[in-house]
N, C-alpha and C positions, 0 to 999 in steps of 0.2 A: 519586541518582544522576550520579556524578563526570566531568565534563568527556572522563577518557583516560577512563573503560568507556566511555563514546560515542564518540569518537574512534578508541576501535581496534576496536567492529563494525562502524562505517562503513567502516572500511579493510579489514573480512575481510568485508564485504558486499559491498562494489562489487568486490573484489577477484577473488571466487568468479565475480562477474557477467561483468565485464570478460574474466576467462581465456576462461569457454566460449561467449561472445559473438564473439572475438580468435580463440579455436582453432576455431570454425565457418569461418571463413573461412581458417584457413592451412591448416584437412586438405581441402575446398574446393579451394585453390591445388594441391595436392598430388596431390588427383586428376584435376586436369586439364592435369597437366605445366607449371604455369606457378612457376619458380622466385623464391624470400620468403627476402626479404635479412633482413629484422629480424623479430621477436614484442616489442611492446613494449605492456608494464602501467603506465601512464601516459604521461604526455606533459612536454615538455622535458629538461633534463640527465639524461641518466641515472645513476641513480646503482650500481647493479650490472649488468654484461655480460656474458656468458659465448657460445662460441660452439660448437654441438651440429652431427652430421649430415650427411651426403654433401655438401648444399651449404651449409655451414657457416653456415648461420643462426643472426644475431644475437642471442641472448635478452636483452631487459632491462626492466630496473626503473625508471623514472624515477620525479621529483621532484614530478610532478602527478598525483596519484590520481585525478583526474576522467575515465579513459574508457581510451582503449589502441588501439592500430592493428598493422594488419600490410602491412609494405614488399617488396612486391614487384616486380621484374624487370619495369623498365617504359623502352621508346626516349626517353617524355615528361620521363625529370627524369634523362635522362643519356643518356652512352654505355653500348654496349651489346655489350661482343665476339659479333664473326660469329658462333662455337662455340653462343649464350647464346640468339641471337635466338629459336631457335622458340620459348623457354621464356617471352619475354617476354609481361606482361600481356596491353599491347597489339594481339599477333599472336592473341592465341587469339579461337577465333570469339563471336559473340553471347552463342550458348547458353551458351559455357563462364563467361565472362565475369558473365551473368544468375546462373549458379550459385555464383560465386563469391561473390557480393557477397549474395547472398538467406539465401546461408548462416549467417551471422551471427546474425541475425533470429531463424534458425530453430532455430540452437543454442538460443535464448535462450525458448523454449518448447516445445523438448525437455527444457532442463532442469525449465522448470516441470512437465510430464508427468510426470518419474521424481520430481522432492519430492511432489506430488500423490500420485502412488504412494508415494511410504513413508508419508506421513503416513497412507494412507486403509488402506493394509494394517498400521499398526499402529492405528488407531484416534482420531478426532477424539473429543475429550470434546467437547460443545457443549449447550447451553439447547437444552429444546424449545420449541417453538413458541407458548406459549403469554400470554396477555396477560392485562397489569393490569386492573383498574376503570378503565372507558374515563371523561374528564370527560365533567359535564350537558353536556347539548345538542350532544356530538362526535358527526360524520358515525359515527365508528364507536358508541358512545349510541344513538342512531337509528336504526341499522342493527340493532338487539338484542343486538348485544357486550357478554356479562359477564365478569370478572373469572374466568381459570380457563379460556376458550373458547380451543382449541388450531387455530387454523388451518393444514390439510394443505395446501391450494392455494390457488393467487390466478391467478385467469383460467386456470386449467386445469396451471400449473405448480405441480410439487411443490415445498413450504417445510419439509424434513424436522429444520431447526433453527431458533432463534431467527434467526440469520446473513442462512440464506437468506430466510427470511421478511421481513426488512427489506430484502434486498439488492434481492425481485419489485418490492416496494410503490412502493418508489424512483425503480424503473426503470417500472413503471406511472403513477406518481403524476407524475412529471420528463414524459412524454408525453401526460401529462394523459387519461388512459386512463380510463372507470368498473373499479370492483373487483367481482368477483366473487369470496368468499370460503365456502371451504367449507371445513368444521368436521368435527372428529373424530369429534364424536353424530351426524353426517348433516345436518346445520341447514345451510342457505347465507344467506349477506347479500351484500347489493348496497350499494354507496359510492358516491352520485354524485362527477366528476372534484372532485377538489380543488386548491388553488396549493398547493403544497409552496413550504417557504423555500430555495430551493439557492444564499443565500451562500456556506453552510459547510456543505458535504457533510459534515464530520463531527463533526460536530453531528446531532443527535434532530431528524432531520426532517420525523418523520412526525406530532408532536406535531400537525399541523392535522385529522390523519386521526382523532386521539383513540386513537394505536394504540399506547401502552408495555407495555413488558417488564413483564411479574408477577417481583415480590420475593416472595419468602420472607422474615417475619421471622427477623430479624440481630439480635441480643446485640450494645449497643453496647461489645464490644472492641475495643480495636487491634490490629491485623492486622501490616500493615507502613506503616513511614513510610519518605517518601522527603529524600532527608539533607539538599537544601536548603528545603523547606517548612515553613510556620509551628507543624506540629507538633514538626518536631526542635528548631526556634529555640526553641518555648519550653517545651522539655524533657520533653514524651509518647514512651512507649518503647513498642512492641512488647507487648502482655498488659496493658496499663493498661484499668479498665471505668471506662466514663464514668458518673455518677451525676445528676448534676445540671449544667443549665447557667444562672446567675445565678438560682440556686433553685430552678429549674423541673426535675421529676422529668425522668431520660430512660427510657424504658423500650425499643428501638427503635435501631437505627443510623437508620434512616431518619429519626425523629424528627430526629437530634443532627446528620446531616445538611441537613436543611431549615434550622435553626438556624442551620448552619454560612452555608449558600447568601444565605442570607435578611439576616445583616450581614458585607458584606464594608467591611475597613478596622477595623472595632470590637474593643476588645479587651472578653472574653468572659472569665468566673471559672467555670473548671469545676472542675467535685471528681470525683476520681476515685480507684479503690479498687486499691492495689498491692501487692502480697504480704501484703495483708491490712490494712494501715494504708490510711487515708483520706488525703488532701492536695490543696489549694487548688492552681490552677493559673491566671497570667492568657495569654491565648491570642487572638490577632488574625490573623483570617484574613484571607489575599494576597486584593484585588481584580483579578481577572480576568474577563476581557470575553467574554462567551457569548451571541452572537445579538444583538448590539447591547446586552445589558444587562451591568450590572456584577454578579457573585457572586462568595460565598466560598469558597477553594479550605483547605486548611492541607495537602496533602499525604500524606494517610496512606488506608489500608483496611481494611477489617473481619477478624479471627479467624472467619473462616467454617466452619463441623464441617459438614463432607464430607457427612455422614448425614443432616443437616437440606438439603443442594441432590441428596440422589439423586433423591429422586422427580422435580427439574428436570430428570433429568439426561440424556441421549442420546448413545450413540455410534455414529459415524457407519463402520463398521468392513465392508471385500470383501474378497473372495481376492485373489489374487496376479492370475488375468487380469482376472476382472472388474475390480481395482481400476485395471488399463491401460486402460481404458473409460471408467471414469468421471471418471480422471483428466485425459484428454485431453478428455472433456467441458467439465471444471468449468474448463480454458484455455480451450479455446474460450468459455464464455461470459465469463469475464473479462476476454478479447481483445474480443469484441464489446462491453461492458460499457463497456471503456476507451475503445472509437471511438465507442460514443453519446455518452459523456460529453466528449470532445474537439470534435465535433462540432454539439452544442449551445452550448458554449463560442465558439465564431465564429461561432454564431448567434445566440448573444444569450439564451438559454436559459436558459443557466448563467454564474454570476459564474466572473469569472475570480480570484477570492480563491479558488477549490477549486487551483489548480495549484499544486503543492507543489515545492521545489529542494531544494536539496544537506544545508540543513540543517536542514526538517522527516524525511527520509528519514535523515540521522544521527542524530534524535532518536528516531525508531520503530527507530532498526534497536538502540542502546543499551535501548530498554525491551522490545523483542520477546524481548532477549539477557537480561536479565533475570531474562524469565517462566519459560525454559525452554526446549530446542532443539523441539518443537512449533512455539511460537509462533514462533522463530528461523525457522523453517525453511518456514512458511507466508507469514513476511513476506517473505522472499527469492524464494517460488515467486509470490508476485504483482510484486513489483517486476521480478523477472524478463518476465514478463507483458509490464509496462509498457514495459521497455527497448524486447525487442521489437516491439512496436507505433509507439512510437516511432521505430525507425528505419525503419522502414519508409512512412510521412510519406513525400510525393514534393515533401520539399525538397532544395533542390540541397543540397550538403556530406553530406546522411545518406545512407543505404541507398537510406532509397527514393528519391529523387534520382533515384541514376545509374541504377534499376532504369526512370524513366521513360526514359531516355534510352536505356535497349536497350530496352525495348518500341518506341520512337519511331524506333529504326535495323529495328527486326525488320519495324514497319511501312510502312518508308521504303525499306530495304535499304542505307541509307547510314549512316555515324555523324552525330552529333551533328555541328557545325560547331566548330571549335574558337573564335567568336564566341560561340555562344551557350551554353557551358560558359564562358566564361568572367563574360558578363553572370549566367550564373545561378547563379554560385558568391556573385557580389556580392549578391544578394536574395537566397540561403541565407543567409549570412552576417548579413544584416540581420534575416532573420526571428529565428533562431536567439538571435541578440541581445535580440532585442526579449521570448520566451519568458522565456529566462535573467533577463533585469532583471526577468520578469513575478514568477517562478516565487521570485528570490530578493529580491522586497520583501514579497510574502505571508508569506515565512517570518520574516523581518524584525517583519513587522508580528503574530508571532506569538508572537514570541521578546516584543515589549514589553508582549503583553495578557495575554501568560501562558499 
């Protein structure tokens, strides 16, 4: 995947999310009778600028694409003509100001609901919540679980897909809860609380439970190749069938993966069959850090026969009306989960290494776009939820900080003092710089470790 591809889809994603967020502020301001002077996508020097509408609002595309803003008429920011004073933001009552500020995050949540609604009507293909063979003496094995078991509920919560199963187990595990697993055949398994690896929630954090995804046998035939991976550098192409690794026969893709992971940085002699001919290729897997251990990766995926996977797949689909309700539930669940994870980071229960910044978001944007529109829209929905939650945090300079001031004004009957606003702005800037520094540091760590 090229850098230009990643940058392009990152800009598309950020553009959509920022425009919707700021458009929420814009519409609420118009409905509240407040004059909007500028609608900007991005910060810094305007690259493109046009004026439209009754108020001649300036619509701009600016140089730094990491956000945007809506500038409203406000006496605190300059002189206001007397005729326009009733339309100044600072003259609006506190409830109108509250609504204008809250409309940005609300727009992100509504966008997520709209995306999930489309996806759920289209139908989301997903793996059934079927598990593989639990490792010997793991909590899952001791609870009597075996390969092929399908877990349909965790602590009373339905898990229609393996993704739902993983998320529900993760939430319960991080909270230190016991697990009550209901299986499709009517059996029930109980697992006592088990400490999970919370250093990097992107990795497989459920292995301490002994719960792993069931993987049907896949032929060792290469399907996809990453352009900058070790497989591409060695000359492997889609359609190559792996026959041996250093003389050892390879019967399944899983065996091939195990060999690669076990030998990071070591040169392997691979025998492949291509177009009916056999040939030898020297391959050196990249060494990548994964949960504190070095493993080998080559940037290749298998060619999967859909007929082989069909018994393991399910399609999550609803009618137009039911899909709205399910989309709202999905958005609410993801919002609550995001808040929970942020809270546990603050309390030190989850590592700050899980905080992601623009580089990781850009990488995911490019990868999800490569996988197809369903994957990309799912990514947009998730990031839209995160953006809505982030902006509601009670940090000065964010929407949540302004809402905090308005709540204080409602309770006390008077606006927050200029001195309080000034101190709050400094504190907010410091907190945001800290968050951005953590996120960027984590992004660079991920890039360095592969």
